[in-house]
VMD Tcl script that draws the C-alpha trace (Angstrom):
set ca {
  {0.09 -0.09 0.11}
  {1.60 3.54 -0.91}
  {1.89 5.85 1.99}
  {0.09 8.88 2.23}
  {0.87 11.67 -0.42}
  {2.59 8.82 -2.51}
  {2.73 9.48 -6.49}
  {4.20 6.46 -7.25}
  {2.63 2.75 -6.71}
  {-1.10 4.12 -7.38}
  {-3.16 2.95 -10.12}
  {-4.11 5.67 -12.55}
  {-7.53 6.16 -11.47}
  {-6.48 6.77 -7.61}
  {-3.73 8.98 -8.50}
  {-6.32 11.23 -10.81}
  {-8.80 11.21 -8.19}
  {-6.30 12.48 -5.22}
  {-4.69 15.16 -7.37}
  {-7.93 16.46 -9.45}
  {-5.88 19.64 -10.51}
  {-3.62 18.02 -12.55}
  {-4.05 18.82 -16.17}
  {-6.50 16.49 -17.37}
  {-6.11 13.92 -14.92}
  {-2.73 13.17 -15.87}
  {0.38 12.40 -13.35}
  {2.43 15.35 -12.76}
  {5.26 12.91 -13.13}
  {4.10 12.17 -16.74}
  {3.78 15.80 -17.21}
  {7.05 16.38 -15.73}
  {8.77 13.62 -17.81}
  {6.84 14.99 -21.34}
  {8.26 18.52 -20.49}
  {11.87 17.30 -20.24}
  {11.48 15.51 -23.38}
  {10.09 18.86 -25.02}
  {12.71 21.01 -23.67}
  {15.52 19.04 -24.89}
  {13.90 16.93 -27.65}
  {17.21 17.49 -29.88}
  {19.20 15.89 -27.08}
  {20.77 12.40 -28.25}
  {20.24 9.87 -25.71}
  {17.27 11.64 -24.23}
  {16.14 9.02 -21.33}
  {18.55 5.94 -22.68}
  {20.45 5.62 -19.56}
  {18.97 4.69 -16.30}
  {19.86 7.10 -12.92}
  {21.78 5.98 -10.36}
  {19.94 4.13 -7.52}
  {20.59 7.65 -5.32}
  {19.27 9.74 -8.09}
  {16.13 7.32 -8.76}
  {15.37 7.59 -4.99}
  {15.70 11.24 -4.80}
  {13.23 11.62 -8.13}
  {10.82 9.46 -6.31}
  {10.83 11.28 -3.18}
  {10.49 14.53 -4.95}
  {7.13 13.44 -6.55}
  {5.91 11.57 -3.68}
  {6.65 14.80 -1.34}
  {4.61 16.75 -3.46}
  {7.51 19.05 -3.76}
  {6.86 19.07 -7.63}
  {3.79 20.93 -6.80}
  {5.81 23.68 -4.47}
  {8.72 23.79 -6.42}
  {8.93 22.42 -10.10}
  {12.01 24.52 -11.03}
  {13.71 21.84 -8.96}
  {12.97 18.99 -11.51}
  {15.42 20.73 -13.64}
  {18.21 19.51 -11.48}
  {17.93 15.92 -12.55}
  {19.67 14.67 -15.24}
  {17.62 13.31 -18.63}
  {20.71 11.13 -19.73}
}
mol new
graphics top color blue
foreach p $ca { graphics top sphere $p radius 0.5 }
foreach p [lrange $ca 0 end-1] q [lrange $ca 1 end] { graphics top cylinder $p $q radius 0.2 }
display resetview
């Protein structure tokens, strides 16, 4: 069972119900990934290399804590390569 406020591990319908202000019910993590792709669409190797375990945990915590809503600019500190 995902903890309170979690983004990861929820079925899409529950996620959309929990965060109804999201654009079209699309989870914020998907919007963030789409925006990263569009911002760097010309980059070679975009999302081809998995992040290290530490960065993956930090990114998950960023979304699960709700920080993505309070500080969306911080997402740019994570690598898309």
